[in-house]
N, C-alpha and C positions, 0 to 999 in steps of 0.2 A: 515457837522455837526460840531458844536462847543459848548463848555461848558461855562455856566455862573453861577454866584451865585446870586440868587434872594434875595430880601429883605423880601419878604413875599410870602406865597403860597395860603392862603385861602382868598376869597373875603368876603365882608360883608354878603353875602348869602351862604357862605360855598361852593363856587365853586372853582375849581383849574384847572390850565392848566400846566402840567409838561413840555410840549414841546411848542415851539413857531415857527410856520411855518408848512409845510406839504409836504410830498412826494407822496401823492395819485394822484395828477395831475387832479383833477376834474375841468372841464372847466368852471364851473359857480361859483367857490368858492368865497364867500363874504369876507373871511378872508384876501384875497389879497388886499382889498380896502385900499386906501391911509390913510383913517381916523384912521387905527390901527397903523400907524407910525412904520412900520417895518424898522429897520436900517440895515438889511441884506437881502440877496436874500432869497425869500420865501422858496425855496427848501433847503437852508442851515439851517438846524434845530438848533435852540438854545435850548440846553438841560439845564434845571434848575437842576444842579447836587446836589444841597443841598435841593431839594424838600422833600425827606423823612424826613430829620432832621427838616425842617421847619414845616412839617405837624405834626410830633410827638409833637413838642413843642406847636403847636396851639391846638391840641386835648387834650393834657395834661391840658391845661388851661381852657378848657370848663367845665362849672359847671354841664352840663348834656350831654349825647350823642345826636348826631344830624345826619341829612342826609348830606353826602358830595357828591357833584357832580363833574364830570370831563368830558371833551370832548366838551364843548360848543363852544370853539374857535378853538382848534386844536385837532385832533384825538389822543387819548392816546395809540392807537395800530398801530402806523406807523412802517415802516420797522426797524428803529433803536431800537424799543422796544424789538425786538427779542434778541438782544445781550445785551442791557443795563438793561432791567428789572425794570426800575424805576416805572412803573405803578403797577407791582406786589408788589414791596416793599411798595408802598403807600397803596395798598389794605390790606397788612398784618398789617400795622399800624392802618388802619380803623377797622379791625377786633379786634386788640388788645384792642382798646378803646371802643368796643361794639357799634360803630357807624354804620349807614347804608350808602349805596352808590348807586348812579345812574351813569351809564356810557353810554356816547353817542359815537358810533363808526360806521364805515362802514366795519370794518375788521374782518374776522374770526379768526384773531390772538387772539381774546378774549377767544377763546376756551381753550387756554393754561391755563387760570386762572379760568376756569369754576368750578373747585373744591373749590377754595377759595370763589368765588361768592356764591356758594351753601352754604358754611359754614356760610358766613355773613348773607345770607337770612334766615337761620334757627335761628340764634341768634337775628337778628333785621330785616333788609330789604335790599335787593339788587335788583335793577331794571336795566335790560339791554335795552338800547335804540338803535335802528338800523335805519339808514336812507335808505329808498327805493325810487328810483326816476323813474325807468323804468323796466317794465316786460320783455322787449326784451333784451336778453343776448348780442347780437351783438351791439346794441345801447349802452348798459351799458359799454362795453369795449371801446367805443369811448368817452363817456362823463365822465367816471370815470375810466381812463385807467390803473392806477397802484394799484388797490385794487381789492379784490374779487368781483365777480359778484353778481347780485341780488339773483340768485338761491342759491349761497353759503351762503348769508346772511340769506336767508329763513331757511337754514339748522341750522344756529346758533339759530334762533328763535325756531325751533323745539327741539333742544337740551335743550334749556332753559325750554321749556314746559315740557319735560320729567323729568327735575330735579326740577320742581316746582318753577323756578325763573320767576317772572313776567316780561313782556316785553312791550315796547312801540315803535311804529314806527313813524318816522318823514317822512311824505309824502311831500318831497320838495327837490329841486324845480321842478315844472312842466314847462318845457320850451316851450313857444309858438311855434307852427309850427313844433315841434320836437317830443315831447312825450305827448302832451296835447290832448289825445284821450280817448274816453270812453273805448276802448279795453285795453289800457294801465292801466287805473285806475282800471278796474275790475280785471285785472291780478294781480295787487299788492294787492288789497283787498282780493282776494282769498287766497293769501299767508298769509296775516295777520289773516284772520278768521280761516284758517286751523291750524295756529300756536297758536291760542288762545291768541292773544295780548290783553292787558288790555285797551289800548287806541291808537288812531292815531292822532298825532299832524299835523295840516294843517293850515298854515297861508294864504292860497289862492293859486289858480291855476295860476301860473305865476312865474316870476323870478325877483329878485331885482338886479340892476346894479348900482355900484358907480364907481367913478374915481379909477382906479387901477384894479378893477375886470372887468370892462367893456372892457378895452383894451385887456386883456388876453382872455376874452370870445370871442370877435370879431376875434381875431387872430386865435383861434381854429375853429370858424365857417368858416373862409376862408379855413382852412386846410381840414375840413371834410364835410362841407355843403356849397358848392359854391353858392353864390348869397344870402345866408341867412342873412349875415350881412346887406346888403343893405335893405332887407325886414324889419329887426329890426329897422334900422335907419329911414326908411320911416314911420313905424308904431308908434315907441315910442320916437324917437329923443333922447334927453338926460335924459329922465324920469328915476326916481329911480325905480318906480314900473312898471313892464311890464306884465300886466295881459293877460291871454289867452282869445281869442275871445270866447272860449267854456266854460268859467268859470261858467256861470249860470247853464248849463246842467250838468257839472261835479259836482258842489256843490250839486245839487239835487240828483244825483246818490249816492254821497259820504254819505250824511246825511241819506238818506233812507236806504242804506245797513248797515250802522253802527247801526242805531236804530234797525233794524231787527235782528242783531247779538248780541245786547247788549254790544257793544263796545263804550267806551267813545270817543267823538269827539269834545267836548267843551274844548278848550285849557286851560281855567282857571281851569276847573275841573281836568284836567290831571296834570297841574303843582301843584295844591294843593295836589294831590295824591303823586306826586314825592317828594314833600318837607315834607310830613308828616312822622315823626318818630313814629314807632309803639310801644307805651309804653307797650301794652299788651304782645308783643313778648319779650320785654326786661324783663318784670316781670317773664314770664315763664322761660326764660333762667337762672334765678337765682337758679332755682330748677333742672336744667339739671344734 
C-alpha cells in the first residue's frame, strides 16, 4: 500500500475510485488488464489520500445534488479500508451535500457503514450493488479467494432489505466450463429474489480476457483447474469475449425468472435507475 495525491476524484459521470489496485485476488479480474496502465503491482494499493478533500470541493461546486458512484474499477471495501476509512469519510461528505450514492462491492465490510447508507437513503438515495458469480461456496473461495463468500454477500443483501436500502446484483462473470451451469444460475437467482433486489446486471454468460488479465487468469487455472487453460486456448484463442456454450439456455432461464419475479434485467433500465437522483425524496427531506 502506498499513498498518492490525486488531481481529481469525480469523473464526468460522477464516478470515483478512492483506491487503485485490489487485494481480493479474484482470478478473473479485468482491472488487471494492461489497458489500465498500472505503474505499480496490482496488490500494492495506491491510496488517494486527498480523496475526501477533492470530493468535498467537487460537490460544493455542484449546482444541485447528484448521484455519486464508487467501485466500478476497484472495490471501495478492500482490506485497507478497515484501518483507513476513506470510503466512510467520502460517504459522510456525500451525506453532507445531500447527494445520493451507489456502491459496488464484493465485501461484507460495507456493513460497517450500513447506518450511514441508511441515513443517505432516507434523505435521497443509496443503492448497494453486490457482485455474485457462483452459488457454490467452495468454488467461490477458489475464484474469489480473499473476500467474503457468496452466502455472506447474500447476508449483506438481506440486511439492506431489512433497512429499506435498494440493492442491485452484478451477475458476472460466468466462467465457461467452471460455473456456467443452470444449477449455479438458479442458486444465485434464488438469493437475489429472496433478498428483494431491484435489478440484476448481466452483460452475458461468459468472461472477457485482455492482455494482463488473461495471463493471471490462466496462471490460476493451472493452479486450481489442471487442463482448463488448454481448453480455453483451444476454444477461444486470444479472443476478448469468451462466451459460455450454455449461453442461450442460461439467458432463457435468466430472463424468464426475472420477469416472473418483477426484477429488472435490462441493463439500460438498471443504469438509468442507478443514475436517477430522486428529487421527490430531496423535497421531502427539507421538511424533516
